[in-house]
C-alpha positions in Angstrom: -10.8 -16.6 6.8 -9.7 -13.4 5.9 -12.9 -10.9 5.8 -10.7 -7.4 5.4 -7.6 -7.5 3.2 -5.4 -4.5 2.8 -2.7 -4.3 -0.2 -0.4 -2.2 -0.1 1.5 -0.9 -3.2 4.3 1.4 -4.2 4.8 1.2 -7.6 7.3 -1.5 -7.7 7.0 -4.8 -9.4 7.7 -6.1 -5.9 4.1 -3.9 -5.2 2.5 -5.1 -8.2 3.1 -9.1 -7.7 1.4 -8.4 -4.3 -1.8 -7.3 -6.2 -1.7 -10.0 -8.2 -1.3 -12.2 -4.9 -3.8 -10.6 -2.9 -6.4 -10.6 -5.7 -6.0 -14.2 -6.1 -6.4 -14.5 -2.6 -9.7 -12.4 -2.4 -10.8 -14.6 -4.9 -10.7 -17.7 -2.5 -11.6 -16.3 0.2 -14.3 -14.0 -0.8 -13.6 -11.1 2.1 -16.3 -8.1 2.4 -13.7 -5.6 2.1 -10.4 -5.0 0.2 -8.8 -2.1 0.7 -5.7 -0.7 -1.4 -3.3 1.9 0.1 -0.7 4.2 -0.9 1.3 6.4 1.1 3.4 9.3 -0.3 5.9 11.4 1.9 5.2 14.5 3.4 6.8 18.0 1.6 8.9 19.7 3.3 7.3 23.2 4.7 10.4 25.1 3.3 9.3 25.1 -0.6 6.8 27.4 0.5 4.1 28.4 -2.1 3.9 28.0 -4.5 6.1 25.2 -4.9 4.6 23.5 -2.0 1.0 23.1 -3.9 2.9 21.9 -7.1 4.8 18.9 -5.3 1.8 18.0 -3.4 -0.3 17.8 -6.4 2.4 16.0 -8.3 3.0 13.6 -5.6 -1.0 13.0 -5.2 -0.9 12.3 -9.0 2.1 9.5 -9.1 0.0 8.1 -6.0 -3.0 8.1 -8.0 -1.2 6.5 -10.9 0.2 4.0 -8.7 -3.8 3.0 -7.3 -4.9 2.8 -10.6 -2.0 0.1 -11.8 -2.9 -1.7 -8.7 -6.6 -2.1 -9.8 -5.7 -3.1 -12.9 -3.1 -5.9 -11.7 -6.0 -6.7 -9.2 -8.9 -7.3 -11.9 -12.1 -8.6 -11.1 -12.7 -9.5 -7.3 -15.7 -10.6 -5.6 -15.6 -7.5 -3.3 -15.6 -3.7 -3.9 -12.5 -2.3 -4.2 -11.8 0.8 -1.8 -8.6 3.0 -1.9 -6.9 5.3 0.0 -4.0 7.9 -0.7 -2.5 8.9 2.4 0.2 11.3 3.3 3.3 9.8 5.6 5.8 7.9 6.0 4.4 4.7 4.4 4.5 2.1 6.9 3.0 4.1 9.5 0.4 4.9 7.3 -0.3 1.4 6.3 0.2 0.2 9.7 -2.4 3.4 10.5 -4.9 2.1 8.0 -4.6 -1.6 8.8 -5.6 -0.3 12.6 -8.7 2.0 11.9 -9.7 -0.3 9.2 -9.4 -3.1 11.4 -7.6 -5.3 8.2 -7.0 -8.9 8.7 -4.4 -9.3 6.3 -2.2 -7.1 4.6 -0.3 -8.0 1.8 2.6 -6.1 0.6 5.8 -6.8 -1.8 9.1 -7.4 -0.1 11.0 -4.3 -1.8 9.8 -1.0 -2.8 11.2 1.5 -5.0 13.3 2.9 -1.5 16.7 4.1 -1.9 17.7 2.4 1.5 16.4 -1.4 1.4 17.2 -3.9 4.0 19.4 -7.3 2.7 16.5 -9.7 3.0 13.1 -7.0 2.9 12.8 -3.6 2.0 12.9 -1.3 5.4 9.1 -0.8 5.4 8.4 -4.1 4.8 10.6 -4.7 7.7 8.6 -1.8 9.9 5.0 -3.6 8.9 6.1 -6.7 10.0 7.5 -6.1 13.2 4.4 -3.4 13.8 1.7 -4.6 12.0 -1.5 -5.4 13.8 -2.4 -8.3 11.9 -0.5 -10.9 10.0 1.6 -9.8 7.2 1.9 -11.7 3.7 5.2 -10.9 1.9 5.5 -10.9 -2.0 8.4 -11.4 -3.7 
């Protein structure tokens, strides 16, 4: 039913729970592709060098740690796991990856680490649900 699963993670407890549910979905569906994406905010240009490069390296390291935690939560599934680190707005990054990679479902947590969250869903979740090119499974 879903041959291309996209898991979006941000390091939150909801994202790790979403990782477990996405893995369960993959074990049942046996997809051809399972992709995990983590986005990190763009670093402002006004920081200048060498501060800008230090900030970029720090954010990439943090995003890689988030991906590693998600991979650990996913565990063993019947297909190869692909990962992507993307700089930019998280909702836009998730939607762009889903569109580009022709994902058939997006799995993500209902609330992330953002400071400004919606009443029922986080702002990133709301944006993805509203603009995704495929079904979105929101995990609480």
